[in-house]
DOVO-639994 format. One record per atom (N, C-alpha, C): x, y, z; residue in one letter. Coordinates in nm, 3 decimals, padded with zeros to 5 digits. Each point is the difference from the previous one (the first is absolute). Example, Ala and Ser with C-alpha at 12.3 -4.5 7.8 and 13.67 -1.06 7.14 Angstrom:
2
ATOM_u_v_w_rest
ATOM_01.319_-00.569_00.780_A
ATOM_-00.089_00.119_00.000_A
ATOM_00.090_00.120_00.000_A
ATOM_-00.035_00.105_-00.072_S
ATOM_00.082_00.119_00.006_S
ATOM_-00.077_00.109_00.073_S
END
This chain:
104
ATOM_u_v_w_rest
ATOM_01.688_-00.177_-01.181_M
ATOM_-00.135_00.050_00.001_M
ATOM_-00.087_-00.088_00.095_M
ATOM_00.021_-00.151_-00.023_A
ATOM_-00.084_-00.085_00.077_A
ATOM_00.047_00.018_00.151_A
ATOM_00.122_00.027_00.039_D
ATOM_00.056_00.024_00.137_D
ATOM_-00.083_00.122_00.049_D
ATOM_-00.005_00.099_-00.067_E
ATOM_-00.065_00.133_00.042_E
ATOM_-00.152_-00.024_00.026_E
ATOM_-00.057_-00.075_-00.094_V
ATOM_-00.150_-00.021_00.022_V
ATOM_-00.016_-00.097_00.127_V
ATOM_00.083_-00.099_00.016_D
ATOM_-00.019_-00.083_00.119_D
ATOM_00.032_00.081_00.131_D
ATOM_00.107_00.095_-00.007_A
ATOM_00.027_00.080_00.114_A
ATOM_-00.121_00.098_00.036_A
ATOM_-00.059_00.043_-00.113_W
ATOM_-00.127_00.093_00.028_W
ATOM_-00.105_-00.088_00.059_W
ATOM_-00.016_-00.113_-00.044_G
ATOM_-00.117_-00.087_00.043_G
ATOM_00.024_-00.050_00.148_G
ATOM_00.128_-00.013_00.026_E
ATOM_00.028_-00.030_00.148_E
ATOM_-00.032_00.110_00.090_E
ATOM_00.043_00.127_-00.043_A
ATOM_-00.030_00.114_00.081_A
ATOM_-00.152_00.027_00.011_A
ATOM_-00.073_-00.024_-00.119_D
ATOM_-00.137_00.021_00.017_D
ATOM_-00.063_-00.097_00.097_D
ATOM_00.046_-00.127_00.004_E
ATOM_-00.055_-00.081_00.084_E
ATOM_00.019_00.024_00.150_E
ATOM_00.135_00.038_00.028_R
ATOM_00.028_00.061_00.135_R
ATOM_-00.091_00.107_00.043_R
ATOM_-00.031_00.092_-00.093_F
ATOM_-00.088_00.132_00.036_F
ATOM_-00.130_-00.044_00.030_F
ATOM_-00.063_-00.096_-00.074_H
ATOM_-00.132_-00.037_00.026_H
ATOM_-00.004_-00.082_00.134_H
ATOM_00.087_-00.093_00.027_R
ATOM_00.005_-00.069_00.118_R
ATOM_00.029_00.095_00.120_R
ATOM_00.075_00.103_-00.015_A
ATOM_00.018_00.089_00.114_A
ATOM_-00.134_00.085_00.021_A
ATOM_-00.060_00.033_-00.118_L
ATOM_-00.129_00.075_00.041_L
ATOM_-00.089_-00.102_00.088_L
ATOM_-00.016_-00.110_-00.016_M
ATOM_-00.087_-00.098_00.083_M
ATOM_00.057_-00.007_00.129_M
ATOM_00.131_00.003_00.015_R
ATOM_00.049_-00.028_00.120_R
ATOM_-00.024_00.129_00.105_R
ATOM_00.025_00.111_-00.079_L
ATOM_-00.023_00.139_00.054_L
ATOM_-00.127_00.016_00.048_L
ATOM_-00.108_-00.076_-00.049_S
ATOM_-00.140_00.027_00.042_S
ATOM_-00.017_-00.041_00.151_S
ATOM_00.098_-00.083_00.038_G
ATOM_-00.026_-00.028_00.149_G
ATOM_-00.085_-00.129_00.020_G
ATOM_-00.068_-00.055_-00.119_N
ATOM_-00.097_-00.092_00.010_N
ATOM_00.072_-00.137_-00.033_N
ATOM_00.019_-00.078_00.104_R
ATOM_00.086_-00.118_-00.023_R
ATOM_-00.073_-00.097_-00.108_R
ATOM_-00.133_-00.015_00.008_K
ATOM_-00.081_-00.084_-00.093_K
ATOM_00.013_00.039_-00.120_K
ATOM_-00.018_00.135_-00.037_L
ATOM_00.019_00.064_-00.127_L
ATOM_00.121_-00.023_-00.066_L
ATOM_00.108_00.023_00.072_H
ATOM_00.148_-00.041_-00.026_H
ATOM_00.018_-00.125_-00.044_H
ATOM_-00.049_-00.104_00.091_G
ATOM_00.032_-00.148_-00.036_G
ATOM_-00.103_-00.044_-00.117_G
ATOM_-00.110_00.028_-00.008_V
ATOM_-00.078_-00.034_-00.115_V
ATOM_00.031_00.062_-00.126_V
ATOM_00.040_00.127_00.003_G
ATOM_00.050_00.082_-00.123_G
ATOM_00.121_-00.051_-00.042_G
ATOM_00.093_-00.046_00.090_C
ATOM_00.128_-00.050_-00.056_C
ATOM_-00.023_-00.140_-00.060_C
ATOM_-00.096_-00.075_00.048_Q
ATOM_-00.032_-00.117_-00.058_Q
ATOM_-00.074_00.001_-00.141_Q
ATOM_-00.070_00.105_-00.016_M
ATOM_-00.055_00.027_-00.137_M
ATOM_00.110_00.052_-00.092_M
ATOM_00.091_00.085_00.053_R
ATOM_00.094_00.053_-00.089_R
ATOM_00.101_-00.120_-00.033_R
ATOM_00.028_-00.096_00.085_D
ATOM_00.078_-00.130_-00.027_D
ATOM_-00.066_-00.064_-00.112_D
ATOM_-00.133_-00.014_00.000_F
ATOM_-00.074_-00.077_-00.083_F
ATOM_00.000_00.050_-00.145_F
ATOM_00.006_00.134_-00.015_V
ATOM_00.003_00.058_-00.144_V
ATOM_00.139_00.049_-00.036_V
ATOM_00.104_-00.023_00.091_L
ATOM_00.134_00.059_-00.026_L
ATOM_00.066_-00.047_-00.137_L
ATOM_-00.017_-00.123_-00.027_R
ATOM_00.050_-00.054_-00.145_R
ATOM_-00.055_00.082_-00.113_R
ATOM_-00.137_00.005_00.012_A
ATOM_-00.079_00.060_-00.107_A
ATOM_00.043_00.148_-00.010_A
ATOM_00.012_00.071_00.110_H
ATOM_00.042_00.133_00.005_H
ATOM_00.139_00.012_-00.069_H
ATOM_00.100_-00.080_00.030_R
ATOM_00.126_00.009_-00.066_R
ATOM_00.002_-00.031_-00.136_R
ATOM_-00.079_-00.072_-00.051_V
ATOM_-00.022_-00.026_-00.154_V
ATOM_-00.063_00.114_-00.061_V
ATOM_-00.103_00.043_00.058_A
ATOM_-00.068_00.129_-00.061_A
ATOM_00.078_00.110_00.000_A
ATOM_00.088_00.026_00.113_L
ATOM_00.083_00.113_00.009_L
ATOM_00.113_00.002_-00.117_L
ATOM_00.054_-00.104_-00.033_R
ATOM_00.098_-00.022_-00.109_R
ATOM_-00.072_00.042_-00.128_R
ATOM_-00.134_-00.017_-00.020_L
ATOM_-00.060_00.024_-00.124_L
ATOM_-00.051_00.144_-00.023_L
ATOM_00.009_00.066_00.125_Q
ATOM_-00.039_00.154_-00.013_Q
ATOM_00.119_00.082_-00.040_Q
ATOM_-00.045_00.131_-00.041_T
ATOM_00.100_00.100_-00.039_T
ATOM_00.067_00.068_00.122_T
ATOM_00.110_00.070_-00.021_P
ATOM_00.057_00.084_00.110_P
ATOM_-00.087_00.088_00.056_P
ATOM_-00.098_00.054_-00.085_D
ATOM_-00.104_00.117_00.021_D
ATOM_-00.098_-00.063_00.112_D
ATOM_-00.014_-00.138_00.000_Y
ATOM_-00.095_-00.051_00.103_Y
ATOM_00.059_00.010_00.143_Y
ATOM_00.151_-00.041_-00.006_R
ATOM_00.062_00.009_00.126_R
ATOM_00.013_00.151_00.052_R
ATOM_00.035_00.085_-00.074_A
ATOM_-00.002_00.148_00.020_A
ATOM_-00.124_00.040_00.057_A
ATOM_-00.117_-00.040_-00.061_A
ATOM_-00.122_00.050_00.050_A
ATOM_-00.038_-00.054_00.137_A
ATOM_00.042_-00.130_00.018_S
ATOM_-00.024_-00.063_00.142_S
ATOM_00.082_00.068_00.099_S
ATOM_00.138_00.027_-00.031_T
ATOM_00.083_00.075_00.089_T
ATOM_-00.070_00.130_00.042_T
ATOM_-00.047_00.070_-00.092_A
ATOM_-00.059_00.143_00.025_A
ATOM_-00.112_-00.013_00.084_A
ATOM_-00.081_-00.119_-00.030_N
ATOM_-00.125_-00.011_00.082_N
ATOM_00.044_-00.059_00.144_N
ATOM_00.099_-00.076_00.029_H
ATOM_00.053_-00.020_00.130_H
ATOM_00.041_00.123_00.070_H
ATOM_00.056_00.087_-00.065_A
ATOM_00.042_00.125_00.077_A
ATOM_-00.124_00.088_00.035_A
ATOM_-00.103_00.005_-00.088_K
ATOM_-00.108_00.065_00.034_K
ATOM_-00.087_-00.057_00.111_K
ATOM_00.016_-00.137_00.009_L
ATOM_-00.075_-00.083_00.098_L
ATOM_00.072_00.040_00.143_L
ATOM_00.130_00.005_-00.002_I
ATOM_00.075_00.032_00.122_I
ATOM_-00.033_00.142_00.037_I
ATOM_-00.009_00.093_-00.080_E
ATOM_-00.040_00.139_00.033_E
ATOM_-00.151_-00.011_00.057_E
ATOM_-00.075_-00.067_-00.057_A
ATOM_-00.138_-00.011_00.033_A
ATOM_-00.014_-00.044_00.159_A
ATOM_00.072_-00.113_00.020_L
ATOM_00.015_-00.060_00.120_L
ATOM_00.047_00.094_00.120_L
ATOM_00.084_00.091_-00.048_L
ATOM_00.048_00.090_00.109_L
ATOM_-00.081_00.126_00.013_L
ATOM_-00.096_00.018_-00.082_A
ATOM_-00.075_00.116_00.013_A
ATOM_-00.113_-00.027_00.104_A
ATOM_-00.064_00.103_00.031_P
ATOM_-00.117_-00.017_00.116_P
ATOM_-00.113_-00.071_-00.055_P
ATOM_-00.032_00.016_-00.126_E
ATOM_-00.118_-00.080_-00.046_E
ATOM_00.035_-00.122_-00.085_E
ATOM_-00.023_-00.112_00.067_H
ATOM_00.033_-00.124_-00.065_H
ATOM_-00.084_-00.071_-00.094_H
ATOM_-00.116_00.071_-00.024_A
ATOM_-00.097_-00.082_-00.093_A
ATOM_00.061_00.005_-00.157_A
ATOM_00.092_00.108_-00.023_F
ATOM_00.047_-00.011_-00.131_F
ATOM_00.112_-00.091_-00.008_F
ATOM_00.071_-00.036_00.109_A
ATOM_00.094_-00.127_-00.004_A
ATOM_-00.072_-00.136_-00.038_A
ATOM_-00.118_-00.014_00.053_T
ATOM_-00.094_-00.124_-00.021_T
ATOM_-00.026_00.001_-00.144_T
ATOM_-00.038_00.105_-00.063_D
ATOM_-00.040_00.008_-00.132_D
ATOM_00.117_-00.013_-00.090_D
ATOM_00.113_00.048_00.037_A
ATOM_00.117_-00.002_-00.076_A
ATOM_00.050_-00.132_-00.026_A
ATOM_00.003_-00.075_00.128_H
ATOM_00.051_-00.141_-00.005_H
ATOM_-00.098_-00.082_-00.061_H
ATOM_-00.127_00.037_00.014_Y
ATOM_-00.105_-00.094_-00.068_Y
ATOM_00.024_00.003_-00.148_Y
ATOM_00.018_00.131_-00.059_N
ATOM_00.011_00.012_-00.138_N
ATOM_00.132_-00.055_-00.057_N
ATOM_00.112_-00.002_00.082_Q
ATOM_00.121_-00.057_-00.041_Q
ATOM_-00.019_-00.158_00.001_Q
ATOM_-00.065_-00.045_00.075_R
ATOM_-00.035_-00.140_00.005_R
ATOM_-00.076_-00.044_-00.115_R
ATOM_-00.097_00.063_-00.041_L
ATOM_-00.079_-00.015_-00.125_L
ATOM_00.087_00.007_-00.137_L
ATOM_00.076_00.104_00.005_R
ATOM_00.098_00.013_-00.095_R
ATOM_00.094_-00.103_-00.021_R
ATOM_00.053_-00.061_00.107_G
ATOM_00.086_-00.116_-00.002_G
ATOM_-00.074_-00.125_-00.058_G
ATOM_-00.114_-00.015_00.061_E
ATOM_-00.088_-00.105_-00.054_E
ATOM_-00.017_-00.006_-00.148_E
ATOM_-00.038_00.115_-00.040_E
ATOM_-00.032_00.013_-00.150_E
ATOM_00.121_-00.026_-00.071_E
ATOM_00.111_00.037_00.031_A
ATOM_00.131_-00.027_-00.060_A
ATOM_00.034_-00.144_00.001_A
ATOM_-00.022_-00.061_00.099_L
ATOM_00.032_-00.160_00.016_L
ATOM_-00.102_-00.074_-00.093_L
ATOM_-00.135_00.049_00.000_V
ATOM_-00.093_-00.094_-00.083_V
ATOM_00.024_00.040_-00.145_V
ATOM_00.025_00.128_-00.025_G
ATOM_00.039_00.057_-00.135_G
ATOM_00.119_-00.087_-00.051_G
ATOM_00.111_-00.023_00.081_A
ATOM_00.114_-00.077_-00.053_A
ATOM_-00.032_-00.150_-00.016_A
ATOM_-00.079_-00.058_00.083_V
ATOM_-00.044_-00.134_-00.022_V
ATOM_-00.079_-00.007_-00.125_V
ATOM_-00.100_00.079_-00.028_E
ATOM_-00.071_-00.004_-00.105_E
ATOM_00.075_00.029_-00.135_E
ATOM_00.088_00.115_00.006_K
ATOM_00.059_00.034_-00.129_K
ATOM_00.111_-00.111_-00.041_K
ATOM_00.063_-00.070_00.093_Y
ATOM_00.099_-00.112_-00.033_Y
ATOM_-00.054_-00.125_00.010_Y
ATOM_-00.134_-00.015_00.023_R
ATOM_-00.068_-00.122_00.013_R
ATOM_00.063_-00.097_00.087_R
ATOM_00.032_00.047_00.121_I
ATOM_00.074_-00.091_00.095_I
ATOM_-00.099_-00.075_00.076_I
ATOM_00.011_-00.135_00.002_N
ATOM_-00.085_-00.091_00.057_N
ATOM_00.066_-00.083_00.119_N
ATOM_00.115_00.025_00.019_R
ATOM_00.092_-00.071_00.110_R
ATOM_00.099_00.094_00.037_R
ATOM_00.031_00.005_00.132_L
ATOM_00.087_00.071_00.058_L
ATOM_00.111_-00.103_00.068_L
END
């Protein structure tokens, strides 16, 4: 089970880094990857505390985001990605609060 969660987390990380790279904006990619590196350990801990439903919902949201990026209207893609980021942030903060994690 832990291996499955770790593999999913690694795929999720590659997905988000690829999105930044595909933007064509080197500065966004560089700074974005630095920020992701900064929170990577916290993300991995929180991911292990989430249910499989969380990962399934994230995977479905990733698929919707790809569809939106391929569509002629990209505003939905921006909204979809922003909402997914909020969801992930809430899950991380929720796990930290629920389990009273004060060190990573």
